[in-house]
N, C-alpha and C positions, 0 to 999 in steps of 0.2 A: 504494500500500500504506500502511495506517495502522493504529494500535493502537486498541483500545477498552478503556480502563482504568477511567475513572470518568465520570460524567455531567457533572461540572464542567469536564471537558476538551472538551465539545462546545458548539456553537452551536445556537440553535434550528433553523437550516436543516439542520444535520446530523441532528437528531432527525426532522424532517419528511421528510428524504431517506430515512432508514431506514424510516419508516412507508410511504413510497411504494414502496420496494423490497419490503417485506412484502406490500403489495397485489399487486405484480407476481409475487411468488413464489407466492402463493395462486392467481393466474391461470395459473401454469405458464410464465411468461416465462423463468425461470432454470433450467428443467429441464436437467440435464447440466452445470451450471456448474462442478461439482467433478470432472468426469470426469478420471481420471488423477491426481488430487491427493489428498494425505494430510493429515489433521488429527491432530495429536498432542494428546491430552487427559490432564490430570492431575486426578483426582477422588478424593475420599474415598469409602469404601464406603457411607456413610450417605446420599449424594446420590441422590434419586429423580427428581423432576420436571425439574430442570435437566439432569441427565445424560441422561435418556431423550430429552428434546426435542433436545438437541444431537446425540446419536448418530443419532436418527431423521432429524433435519434434514440431517445430512451424507449419510446414506444416500440420502435422497430427491433430493439434489442430485447424486448420482452419485459421491460421494467415499468415501474409506476412513478409518475411525476407528481410531486406535492408542491404546489406553487404558493408563495407568499409575496406580497409587495415588498420591495427592498426596504421601505421605511419601517417594517416590522423589527428590523435590527436596531432601530434608533430608540427603542423603548428604554425605560429606566432599568429593566432587568439586565444584570451583568451577563456579558457574552459567555463567560465560563459556565454560568448556570444554564443558559440556552443550549450550549453544546452538551452539557452534562446530561440533559434530558434527551436531546436528539440522538445521543449515542445509543439509546435503547432501540431506536427504530430506523435511523437514516443509514444507508449504505454509502452514500456520497452526497456532498453538499456543493451546489453550484451557485455562485453569488455574483451579481452585478450591482455595484454600489458606488456612489460618487466618492466615498471615503477611500482614499488610496491605500490605507492600511487595513481595511476591513477583511479582505481575503486572508491576509497573514494572521490577523488576530483570531479569526475562526480556526485557521489551521493550527494555531498554537494551543487551542483548547479541545478540538474535535479529534476523536479517534478515527472517524471516517475521513477519507480524502476530501480535500477542498479544491475546487476549480475556480479560478478567477475568470469570470465571463466579461469583465470590463470594470475599470475604475476611471477616475478623472485623469490618471496619468499612465494608464496601461491598457492594452487590448490584445493580449497574446494569442487568443484563439483566432481572431480575425486575421492577423498577420501570418500565423502558421498555415491557415487554410489558403491564403493567397500564395504562399511559397510552395505549397503542395500542388496547387493548380499550375504554377509556373514550371515546376519540375516535370509536369506531364506535357507541357506544350513548348518549352524552350530546349534548344540543343544542349545548353549547359547553363542553368539559371544562376549558378554561383559565379560564373565568369561575366554575366551581364553587368552593365553599369546602371545603377539605380539613382533616380532623382526623386526626392520627396518634396512636394510643393505644399507648404502649409506651415502653421505655427508649431512651436514646441508644445506638444500635448500628447494625449494617449496614443494616437496613431503614429505620429512621428517618433516618439520615444520608443515605441514597440518596434518600429522598423530599425531604429538604431541598435537596439538590443539584438535583434535578429542578425544584423550585419556583423556585429561583434562576435556572436557565437559561430556563425557559419563562414565568416570571412569574406563576404562580398563587399564591393565598393558602394558607398552611399554618400550622396551629397544632398544639400537642401537649397530650395529657393524660397525666400520669404521676405516680408517687409522688415525694415530695421526694427530691432527690439524683440523679434520673435524667434531668434536663433536657437538651435539645439547645440549645446556645448559638445565639442569634440569631433565635429564633422565639418567638411568644407561647405561654406555657405555662399550663395549668390543672391543678389537682390534684383536681378533682371532675368526674366525667363528665357529670353533669346540667347543670353550668354550661358545660362545654366543647362539648357537642353542639348547643346552640342556634344556629341559623343555619347549620349545616353541611350539605353535600350528599354528600360522600364521606368515609366513616369507615373508616380503615385501622387494622388492629391487627397486633401482632407477638406471638409467644409469649414467655413469661417463664420465667426460671430459677426453680427451686423456692424459692430463698432470697429472691426478690423478690416473691413472691405476696402476702404480707401488706402490703407497702408499696403495692401497687396495688389494695387492696380497695375503694377509692372510684372505680376506673377501669374496672370491668367493663362491657362493652357487652351490654345485654339488650334485650328487646323494648320495655320501657317507655322506655328511653333512646332507641332509634331512633324511637319515636313522637314524641319531642321535637325531632327534627331537621327540616330543611326537607322539604316534600312531595317525594316521589320520591327521597328519600335512599337511598344504597346503602351496604351494609356489605361491605367488601373485606378479609377477614382473610388475612394472609400464611400460607400453609401451611409447616410443619404447625401447625394451630391446635388448641387443647385446650378442649373444651366444659367449662364450669364454672370456667374460669380467666380468660383475657382476654376470652372471649365466653361467654355463657350458652347452655345447650342449646336453650332455647326460641327464641331469635332466629335460630338456624341453620335452623329449620324454617319461616321466614317468607319473604315475598317481598323482604325487605330484603337477604338474603344474595345476593351477586353470583352465586353458584353455581359448580359445578366447571367448567362450560364457559367461564367467564370467563378461565380460564388456558389455554384451547385455543390462544390466539394466541401463547403462549410459543414454540411451534414455529416459526411464521412469522417472528416478530421475531428469534429467534436465528439463523435462516437469513439474514435480512436483514442482521444485524450481520456475519455472516461475509462475505457478498457485499460489503457496504459497505467492510469492511476490505481486501478483495482487489481492488476496482475501481481 
C-alpha cells in the first residue's frame, strides 16, 4: 500500500509501472480488482473530468464510490479522528481540495492509501495521464521539447515536477511576475514556441489576462513550432484567452480524445497504490 500525493515523490520506474498497469487495465487484466472494496472521495461540485473518470474507473473495477463534498474536510473534527473512523471501512481515499497540504495530512493519519486528485498547487493525475497519452502517440515523448504557457500554479508546477522526474526539457511562457522558479522563462510566445514540440496551456484568472496578452497561442504561433507540434490545452480552456478560437479548429489541437486515457491512468494509480 502506498500514497500518490505528488509526482516529485515518484521515481521514473514508478511512472512507467503505472503506465504498464494502465495498459493492462485497458486489456481487462484488472477486471474485478475492487470487488468488495470502497473508495471514499472528497470532491468539489465544480469537478467534471477528474471526478467522472475516477467514479467510472472505480465502477469498472468493481468497486463502490462514496462521495462527499470537499468542504466536509473543513469541519471542526480533527482529521486524525476522521481517518480513524474511515479506516474501518475505506479501502482508498481520493481527495480534491484547495488546501495544498490536505492530501498529505490525510495520508499521515489514514491506513488506507490516499490519492491527490488536485490541490491549488498540484494536479499529478492530470499530468500523468497527458504523459501516458503522449507516450502512445509520440516517437519519443521524453526527447520532445515542452513549453508551458501559463502562470505558476497547479498545472505548471505539476509539469515541472514531471520534467524533473522523467528528465524532459520544459520551459515557460508567461507574463512578468508569474514565473515558475527553476525553468527557462519567456515573456513573448513567438520567441518561446520556436523549437518546441509540445505546447501546454492553462486557463487564466480574469485579473491576469492583460498580463498574458503576449502569450496567447494561435495558429500563427503553432506554425512557428517544430513540425508535428501538438497543442495540449488543460481543460477547461477558454477560446480567445490563453488559446485563440482558430487554433482549436486545426490539427495542432490534441483533441478531446487525448484525455480519454485519464480513465485508465487513474484506474492504474488506484491499483498501483493498492498493490
